[in-house]
Residue, then its C-alpha position, 0 to 999 in steps of 0.5 A: m511492539i512489532v508493527v507489520v506493514c503492508p506495501g502499496q502499488g508499484s511494489q509488485t514484480p514479475g513472478f514474485l508469487s512463484p516461491w509462495l505457491e510452493i507452500p502447500g495449500f497456498d495455491a488453493r487459497l490464491a484460487k479463492y482470492s482469484e474468485a473473489a477478485g474476478v482476476d487470475l491472480a496465480l497467472h499474474g503473480t507467476v507468468s505475467d510481464a511487468d506491463t500486465i501487472r502494472d494495470t491498476a485493476i490487476a496490481q491492487p488485488l495481486i498485492v493484497a493477496a500476496g500480503l495475505l498469503t505472507l501474513e498467513a505463513l508468518l502467523e501460522d500457529r502463532d495466535g496473538a503474535l500480531q500486535a500492530v499493523a499499517g498499510h501504505s495506500v492499497g496496503e491498507f486493505t491488507a491491513a484491514v484484513a490483518a486487523g480483523v476489520l474485514q474478512d479476507t475475501e471481503g478485502i479482496a473483493l473490495v480492493s478489486a472494486r477499487g482497482r477497477a474504479m481507479a483504472e476507469a477514473a485514470s482513463l478519463v484524463p491523461t495523468g501520472m505521478s513522479a517521485v520527488i526526492g530531496a526537496d524542501e517541502q514548502e518550496l515543493l508545495s509552492r512549485l506544485n501549486e504553480l503547476g496545478l499538481e498535487p502531493a499524493n504520497f508524503n513518504g518521509a525520508g525526504q520523498v514526496v510523490v506528486a501527481g497530475a497532468l503529464d505536461a505539468l509533471a514534465k515542467l516539474s522535471e525540467n525545473p525541479p526545486a533546488s537540490a531535488r531529483v524528479i523521477p517519473l513513476q510507471v503508474a496509470g494515473a494521478f492516484h490520491t488526488k482530485y482526479m480519483q474523485p469518480a472512484v470514491s463514489a464507486l468504492s463507497k457503493a461497494a463498501s456500503e454492502l459490508q459490515a466492518s468489525d472493530p480492529d483487534v490489534t493496533l491499527w494506524t491509518n495513512r490518512d494522518g497516522h492516528k490509531v483507529s479503533s472503529g471498524s466503520e471508521f477505518l472502512d470509511l477511511l479506505v474509501q476516502q483515501v483514494a482521493s486524498p494524500v497518503r501520509w506515510d511520514k505521519c505513520m512512521n512518526a506514530f511508530e516512533e512515538s509508540g515505541v515500535t521496536g521492529i518492522i516486518e514488511l509483507a510481500p511484495a516487500g522492500a519499499l517500506v523497509g527502505l523508507a524506515k531504514r532512513a526515517l527510523k534509524g536503529v529500528p530493526t526491519v525485515a522485508v519478507k520478499t520470499p519464504d526464505d525471509l520468514t525465519a528472520a521475521i518469525e524470530m523478530l515476532e517471537n522475541a518481541 
């Protein structure tokens, strides 16, 4: 089984969509996504600088749109080639469309509502996130409890992203757990924590207007790594994960238990393949960063 994985926020880089828009028809599809998002995705994917595309309200629909364009190129004339899919954080919206839970423009519109709601929630209290690498998990959790911080992403391979008040994050960096490194992340708030609870209400209202379909391929949730067979359940998970930790470690455990034989990461790719190389040693991976990477990804799918 080959699993297609969809990256989360922070994977975007300035100009990363430029080579994709050289594919005939992709500019028109991106224009459709821009209309659904209420954001000029072509501008932000080709011209805007790093600070601009770090804005949560821009980054989230941009990442999902990029993933959907990549997926279209990957699956062209290959009906039934997609076997399994999972997304990391905002990548779950890409996965929802890939699995048939939502239509493409529905996914883009909903993730845009998510981005706006999370940006608004982040503006209420100054917060941030840091990656902690190499810590003993129980020691780290105890330290977070002391500081009033929360684990936001359990990424596996010895990496946990933590979030909360900026002064508490500074204290963690000054006095980290034994043998650990603390790396501040350039994000606008404490995503996947209690600070995002106001965004849950806004996203729930937007999601209530949609009719989800049951997935037509294997679909894992990053809530706890279980397979989801109900579209309505997955839609509810999309709403709730805004304020709950991402358990990508459990997703990778589920991949291993399911006998996954290869991993393809959609654009803007790299982060999830990097984690898989450390946690799922020996499983072949392809990061589809540009159209030049499609050949290797298609070969993996066709040889599955």
